[in-house]
Backbone as JSON, one array per atom type, in Angstrom:
{
  "sequence": "MPQSNKIVSLDDTNRAIINMLQDGFPICEEPFAEVSEQLGIDQDDLIARISTLREEGVLSRFGPLYNAERLGGGLSLAAIKVPDEDFDRIADIVNSFPEVAHNYAREDAFNMWFVLATETPDQIDAMVARIEEATGLPVMNVPKLEEFSINLRFAV",
  "N": [[-4.78, -24.63, -3.33], [-5.0, -21.11, -3.83], [-2.25, -19.4, -5.33], [-0.92, -16.59, -4.18], [1.28, -14.97, -4.66], [2.07, -15.63, -7.23], [2.85, -14.76, -10.58], [0.7, -14.28, -13.21], [-0.01, -14.67, -16.52], [-2.36, -12.99, -18.52], [-4.63, -13.68, -21.09], [-6.28, -12.04, -23.86], [-8.96, -12.88, -23.77], [-9.39, -13.89, -21.04], [-8.92, -11.45, -19.8], [-11.17, -10.02, -20.69], [-13.27, -11.64, -19.56], [-12.82, -11.23, -16.7], [-13.13, -8.4, -16.55], [-15.74, -8.31, -17.34], [-17.08, -9.82, -15.3], [-16.73, -8.2, -13.12], [-18.71, -6.37, -13.18], [-20.87, -7.73, -12.56], [-23.22, -10.6, -12.45], [-25.37, -12.29, -14.61], [-28.59, -12.86, -13.58], [-30.28, -15.44, -14.24], [-31.84, -18.19, -16.04], [-29.9, -19.51, -17.41], [-27.08, -18.49, -16.77], [-24.19, -18.74, -17.41], [-24.33, -19.42, -20.02], [-25.39, -16.94, -21.13], [-23.39, -15.18, -20.53], [-21.18, -16.21, -21.9], [-22.08, -16.01, -24.57], [-22.13, -13.26, -24.68], [-19.55, -12.72, -24.61], [-18.57, -14.05, -26.81], [-17.55, -16.69, -26.69], [-17.24, -20.19, -26.11], [-19.46, -21.86, -23.79], [-18.51, -23.81, -22.11], [-15.72, -23.39, -22.32], [-15.65, -20.91, -21.01], [-16.53, -21.56, -18.4], [-14.43, -23.25, -17.71], [-12.3, -21.53, -17.85], [-12.9, -19.61, -15.78], [-12.7, -21.37, -13.54], [-9.89, -22.04, -13.72], [-8.86, -19.45, -13.37], [-9.58, -19.12, -10.77], [-8.18, -21.24, -9.5], [-5.66, -20.51, -9.94], [-5.39, -18.28, -8.37], [-5.97, -15.8, -9.49], [-8.53, -14.86, -9.5], [-10.08, -14.21, -6.36], [-12.48, -15.13, -5.35], [-15.36, -16.47, -6.5], [-18.76, -15.95, -6.71], [-21.9, -15.37, -5.17], [-22.69, -12.22, -3.52], [-23.99, -11.53, -0.56], [-26.38, -9.46, 1.19], [-26.16, -9.27, 4.35], [-27.46, -7.92, 6.37], [-29.8, -6.99, 5.22], [-31.11, -9.28, 4.9], [-31.66, -9.85, 7.58], [-29.59, -10.48, 9.13], [-26.5, -10.2, 11.08], [-23.71, -8.07, 10.77], [-20.28, -7.3, 11.1], [-17.13, -5.62, 11.59], [-14.02, -6.72, 12.74], [-11.11, -6.82, 15.0], [-7.93, -8.03, 15.98], [-5.03, -7.75, 18.12], [-2.32, -9.66, 17.29], [0.46, -11.63, 18.47], [3.25, -11.9, 16.38], [4.57, -14.29, 16.12], [2.58, -15.97, 16.78], [0.67, -15.87, 14.91], [-0.31, -17.52, 12.78], [-1.56, -19.63, 14.22], [-3.55, -18.47, 15.7], [-4.99, -17.36, 13.69], [-5.86, -19.73, 12.37], [-7.63, -20.7, 14.51], [-9.56, -18.43, 14.57], [-10.59, -18.5, 11.92], [-11.81, -20.94, 12.07], [-14.41, -20.53, 12.94], [-17.63, -20.61, 11.55], [-18.89, -18.14, 11.24], [-17.0, -16.31, 10.62], [-16.35, -14.4, 7.89], [-14.31, -13.17, 6.27], [-10.85, -12.98, 6.48], [-8.01, -10.95, 7.2], [-4.63, -10.12, 7.11], [-2.79, -7.5, 8.43], [-0.45, -4.89, 8.47], [-0.02, -3.5, 11.27], [-0.75, -2.43, 14.5], [-3.12, -3.64, 15.32], [-3.28, -6.51, 13.83], [-4.67, -8.4, 12.67], [-7.66, -8.66, 10.91], [-10.97, -9.2, 10.53], [-14.17, -10.16, 9.18], [-17.32, -10.52, 10.6], [-20.2, -12.46, 10.22], [-23.45, -12.93, 11.01], [-26.49, -14.78, 12.0], [-28.36, -13.18, 13.19], [-28.47, -9.77, 14.35], [-27.96, -9.48, 17.02], [-26.34, -11.5, 17.85], [-23.71, -10.88, 17.21], [-22.1, -9.83, 19.35], [-21.85, -12.09, 21.04], [-20.49, -13.72, 19.43], [-18.11, -12.36, 19.25], [-17.23, -12.6, 21.9], [-17.02, -15.49, 22.03], [-14.84, -15.84, 20.3], [-12.83, -14.38, 21.51], [-12.63, -16.02, 23.83], [-11.74, -18.41, 22.83], [-9.25, -17.64, 21.57], [-7.89, -16.35, 23.6], [-7.35, -13.75, 23.46], [-8.18, -10.13, 23.37], [-10.79, -8.91, 21.34], [-11.42, -6.24, 19.19], [-14.38, -4.91, 18.24], [-15.83, -3.46, 15.59], [-18.37, -2.16, 14.59], [-20.53, -1.26, 11.78], [-21.53, 1.9, 11.28], [-22.56, 3.47, 9.3], [-23.47, 3.07, 5.91], [-21.63, 3.01, 2.9], [-21.68, 3.1, -0.44], [-19.48, 2.06, -2.85], [-18.48, 1.66, -5.95], [-16.15, -0.17, -6.64], [-13.83, -0.96, -9.11], [-11.54, -2.7, -10.98], [-10.18, -2.34, -13.84], [-8.79, -4.78, -16.1]],
  "CA": [[-4.89, -23.33, -2.74], [-4.48, -20.12, -4.65], [-0.89, -18.81, -5.06], [-1.15, -15.21, -4.28], [2.55, -14.36, -5.13], [2.48, -16.07, -8.57], [2.42, -13.77, -11.67], [-0.06, -15.03, -14.21], [-0.26, -13.99, -17.78], [-3.74, -13.11, -19.04], [-4.82, -13.42, -22.58], [-7.47, -11.05, -23.98], [-10.29, -13.5, -23.33], [-9.4, -13.87, -19.59], [-9.16, -10.02, -19.33], [-12.56, -9.72, -20.96], [-14.08, -12.29, -18.52], [-12.48, -10.52, -15.47], [-13.83, -7.15, -16.62], [-17.2, -8.45, -17.4], [-17.63, -10.3, -14.12], [-16.75, -7.11, -12.16], [-20.01, -5.69, -13.31], [-22.1, -8.55, -12.08], [-23.28, -11.96, -13.09], [-26.71, -12.26, -14.77], [-29.45, -13.8, -12.66], [-31.35, -15.92, -15.19], [-31.9, -19.5, -15.96], [-28.57, -19.95, -17.81], [-26.1, -17.22, -16.77], [-23.05, -18.92, -18.04], [-24.64, -19.33, -21.5], [-25.66, -15.57, -21.49], [-22.07, -14.47, -20.52], [-20.34, -16.74, -22.98], [-22.59, -15.43, -25.81], [-21.66, -11.86, -24.72], [-18.07, -12.6, -24.78], [-18.3, -14.67, -28.05], [-16.72, -17.86, -26.51], [-17.99, -21.35, -25.83], [-19.79, -21.81, -22.44], [-17.5, -24.86, -21.39], [-14.46, -22.64, -22.1], [-16.0, -19.9, -20.0], [-16.55, -22.21, -17.13], [-13.06, -23.73, -17.53], [-11.45, -20.34, -17.63], [-13.19, -19.21, -14.5], [-12.12, -22.29, -12.59], [-8.43, -21.88, -13.77], [-8.52, -18.17, -12.76], [-9.67, -19.34, -9.29], [-7.1, -22.19, -9.03], [-4.31, -19.74, -10.01], [-5.38, -17.15, -7.53], [-6.18, -14.54, -10.1], [-9.8, -14.53, -8.81], [-9.93, -14.66, -5.03], [-13.73, -15.7, -5.13], [-16.5, -16.31, -7.57], [-20.0, -16.34, -6.13], [-22.83, -14.22, -4.83], [-22.48, -11.41, -2.33], [-25.37, -11.4, 0.09], [-26.41, -8.34, 2.11], [-26.59, -10.11, 5.53], [-28.27, -7.05, 7.24], [-31.18, -7.0, 4.51], [-31.63, -10.66, 5.17], [-32.02, -9.83, 9.05], [-28.54, -10.94, 9.81], [-25.6, -9.15, 11.61], [-22.44, -7.87, 10.08], [-19.43, -6.43, 11.75], [-15.61, -5.71, 11.24], [-13.36, -7.07, 14.12], [-9.64, -6.84, 14.85], [-7.08, -8.5, 17.16], [-3.65, -7.76, 18.22], [-1.76, -10.93, 17.43], [1.83, -11.69, 18.33], [3.63, -12.38, 15.05], [4.95, -15.62, 16.19], [1.42, -16.87, 16.92], [-0.35, -15.35, 14.02], [-0.9, -18.61, 12.04], [-2.25, -20.46, 15.09], [-4.69, -17.54, 16.02], [-5.67, -17.35, 12.32], [-6.66, -21.05, 12.23], [-8.87, -20.62, 15.43], [-10.49, -17.51, 14.13], [-11.08, -19.07, 10.7], [-12.65, -22.13, 12.31], [-15.84, -20.19, 13.11], [-18.25, -20.34, 10.11], [-19.36, -16.74, 11.2], [-15.99, -15.44, 10.07], [-16.45, -14.58, 6.44], [-13.06, -13.01, 5.56], [-9.73, -12.63, 7.47], [-7.03, -10.24, 6.53], [-3.47, -9.83, 7.9], [-2.44, -6.1, 8.25], [0.79, -4.29, 9.17], [-0.49, -2.5, 12.26], [-0.88, -3.12, 15.89], [-4.15, -4.6, 15.11], [-2.69, -6.98, 12.66], [-5.68, -9.39, 12.13], [-8.92, -7.99, 10.85], [-11.91, -10.23, 9.94], [-15.52, -9.87, 9.13], [-18.34, -11.54, 11.21], [-21.63, -12.44, 9.71], [-24.31, -13.86, 11.85], [-28.02, -14.95, 11.49], [-29.01, -11.98, 13.74], [-27.48, -8.75, 14.71], [-27.6, -9.65, 18.46], [-25.36, -12.7, 17.85], [-22.29, -10.51, 16.98], [-21.44, -9.77, 20.68], [-21.68, -13.49, 21.49], [-19.41, -14.31, 18.62], [-16.8, -11.62, 19.7], [-16.92, -13.35, 23.26], [-16.5, -16.78, 21.71], [-13.36, -15.7, 19.77], [-12.0, -14.01, 22.6], [-12.4, -17.15, 24.72], [-10.87, -19.35, 21.98], [-7.94, -17.17, 21.24], [-7.29, -15.65, 24.74], [-7.08, -12.34, 23.04], [-9.32, -9.32, 23.21], [-11.25, -8.51, 20.07], [-12.02, -4.98, 18.97], [-15.55, -4.93, 17.35], [-16.02, -2.13, 14.88], [-19.67, -2.26, 13.94], [-20.79, -0.39, 10.77], [-22.4, 2.98, 11.61], [-23.27, 3.99, 8.09], [-23.03, 2.34, 4.79], [-21.28, 3.81, 1.81], [-21.53, 2.21, -1.72], [-18.39, 2.49, -3.71], [-18.44, 0.68, -7.14], [-14.84, -0.38, -7.01], [-13.77, -1.82, -10.29], [-10.21, -2.75, -11.49], [-10.11, -2.88, -15.26], [-7.52, -5.39, -16.39]],
  "C": [[-4.37, -22.35, -3.6], [-3.11, -19.63, -4.29], [-0.98, -17.3, -5.22], [0.09, -14.42, -4.7], [2.9, -14.7, -6.61], [1.96, -14.98, -9.59], [1.92, -14.79, -12.82], [-0.21, -14.11, -15.46], [-1.58, -14.12, -18.2], [-3.83, -12.79, -20.42], [-6.03, -12.54, -22.56], [-8.78, -11.65, -23.52], [-10.43, -13.42, -21.95], [-9.58, -12.41, -19.13], [-10.54, -9.63, -19.51], [-13.55, -10.43, -19.92], [-14.03, -11.58, -17.11], [-13.32, -9.17, -15.44], [-15.27, -7.24, -16.64], [-17.81, -8.93, -16.11], [-17.6, -9.18, -12.9], [-18.03, -6.38, -12.24], [-21.26, -6.47, -12.96], [-22.23, -9.74, -12.91], [-24.8, -11.95, -13.46], [-27.45, -13.28, -13.94], [-30.61, -14.19, -13.79], [-31.21, -17.46, -15.23], [-30.5, -20.18, -16.51], [-27.48, -18.96, -17.98], [-24.86, -17.5, -17.53], [-23.26, -19.01, -19.74], [-24.75, -17.81, -22.08], [-24.19, -14.89, -21.5], [-21.17, -15.01, -21.52], [-20.76, -16.13, -24.31], [-22.04, -13.95, -25.87], [-20.26, -11.75, -25.09], [-17.69, -13.37, -26.13], [-17.36, -15.98, -27.84], [-17.7, -19.05, -26.13], [-18.22, -21.37, -24.16], [-18.89, -22.74, -21.6], [-16.28, -24.13, -21.27], [-14.58, -21.55, -21.1], [-15.82, -20.53, -18.49], [-15.08, -22.77, -16.77], [-12.07, -22.54, -17.15], [-11.6, -19.77, -16.17], [-12.59, -20.07, -13.48], [-10.58, -22.13, -12.6], [-8.06, -20.58, -13.14], [-8.65, -18.38, -11.21], [-8.52, -20.11, -8.78], [-5.85, -21.43, -9.0], [-4.26, -18.56, -9.03], [-5.48, -15.82, -8.13], [-7.47, -13.97, -9.56], [-9.77, -15.12, -7.42], [-11.35, -15.3, -4.77], [-14.47, -15.49, -6.39], [-17.76, -16.97, -6.98], [-20.72, -15.13, -5.67], [-22.22, -13.58, -3.66], [-23.92, -11.12, -1.8], [-25.26, -10.17, 1.21], [-26.98, -8.93, 3.42], [-27.58, -9.24, 6.3], [-29.74, -7.08, 6.58], [-31.79, -8.25, 4.78], [-31.95, -10.84, 6.69], [-30.8, -10.31, 9.87], [-27.54, -9.84, 10.44], [-24.25, -9.22, 10.9], [-21.46, -6.94, 10.88], [-17.94, -6.74, 11.33], [-15.02, -5.95, 12.66], [-11.84, -7.06, 13.79], [-9.01, -7.33, 16.06], [-5.61, -8.16, 16.98], [-3.01, -9.07, 18.44], [-0.32, -10.94, 17.46], [2.25, -12.38, 17.1], [3.9, -13.78, 15.04], [3.74, -16.61, 16.39], [0.37, -16.57, 16.02], [-1.1, -16.57, 13.35], [-1.89, -19.43, 12.92], [-3.65, -19.7, 15.33], [-5.64, -17.58, 14.75], [-6.56, -18.65, 12.1], [-7.85, -21.12, 13.21], [-9.9, -19.75, 14.92], [-11.29, -17.93, 12.84], [-12.0, -20.21, 10.83], [-14.0, -21.88, 12.59], [-16.48, -20.0, 11.81], [-18.75, -18.89, 10.05], [-18.25, -15.89, 10.74], [-15.92, -15.59, 8.52], [-15.2, -14.06, 5.77], [-12.1, -12.7, 6.78], [-8.51, -12.22, 6.74], [-5.88, -9.9, 7.54], [-3.18, -8.36, 7.5], [-1.21, -5.78, 8.92], [0.36, -3.13, 10.01], [-0.49, -3.25, 13.6], [-2.01, -4.17, 15.89], [-3.91, -5.32, 13.74], [-3.57, -8.07, 11.99], [-7.01, -8.82, 12.07], [-9.85, -9.11, 10.05], [-13.34, -9.69, 10.06], [-16.42, -10.93, 9.69], [-19.69, -11.37, 10.57], [-22.44, -13.47, 10.4], [-25.76, -14.0, 11.5], [-28.76, -13.74, 11.9], [-28.14, -11.15, 14.27], [-27.11, -8.92, 16.19], [-26.7, -10.81, 18.68], [-23.87, -12.19, 17.79], [-21.55, -10.35, 18.34], [-21.09, -11.14, 21.18], [-20.57, -14.06, 20.71], [-18.04, -13.72, 18.94], [-16.23, -12.29, 20.92], [-16.41, -14.79, 22.85], [-15.05, -16.76, 21.18], [-12.43, -15.31, 20.64], [-11.55, -15.18, 23.57], [-11.48, -18.12, 24.05], [-9.49, -18.98, 21.78], [-7.15, -16.71, 22.48], [-6.96, -14.39, 24.46], [-8.28, -11.45, 22.9], [-9.53, -8.98, 21.77], [-11.88, -7.04, 20.17], [-13.19, -5.17, 17.97], [-15.72, -3.64, 16.89], [-17.34, -2.23, 14.01], [-19.91, -0.99, 12.89], [-21.84, 0.64, 11.29], [-23.3, 3.51, 10.45], [-22.66, 3.37, 6.9], [-22.76, 3.28, 3.66], [-21.07, 2.9, 0.68], [-20.49, 2.75, -2.58], [-18.19, 1.4, -4.8], [-16.99, 0.59, -7.48], [-14.62, -1.28, -8.12], [-12.2, -1.69, -10.72], [-10.2, -3.34, -12.86], [-8.66, -3.49, -15.54], [-7.38, -5.5, -17.95]]
}
């Protein structure tokens, strides 16, 4: 499991990998070969470095991002007010649903926020009800009304 509080020293190659990956990953027959060529490193080294960066928690994920709505699915943000002493138990319940894409702790009255992704938009309300039943807590559903595209990038 990634260690979120661990300080990791990055060499110039790892910095270049992270910076390049933030701009996307090529869609081609051999994407790792293309990226390794652009970086001037060996493909096996690139793959090993990405794996290590994931294991060390430097990268939280490495994989495609799908637009669930464009694929006909449903997507919504949801939040729960969870008693601090029960947070881990409730998080385990919420995370047990495959429709929960991300789950974040926040310092607020609504201290657990998560993203729901379903096969169809009309399944969101049913998922909210299932999570409410499983946790015994009301879920605030915050559906997206308008989409804004922000190209957030962190140069390292």
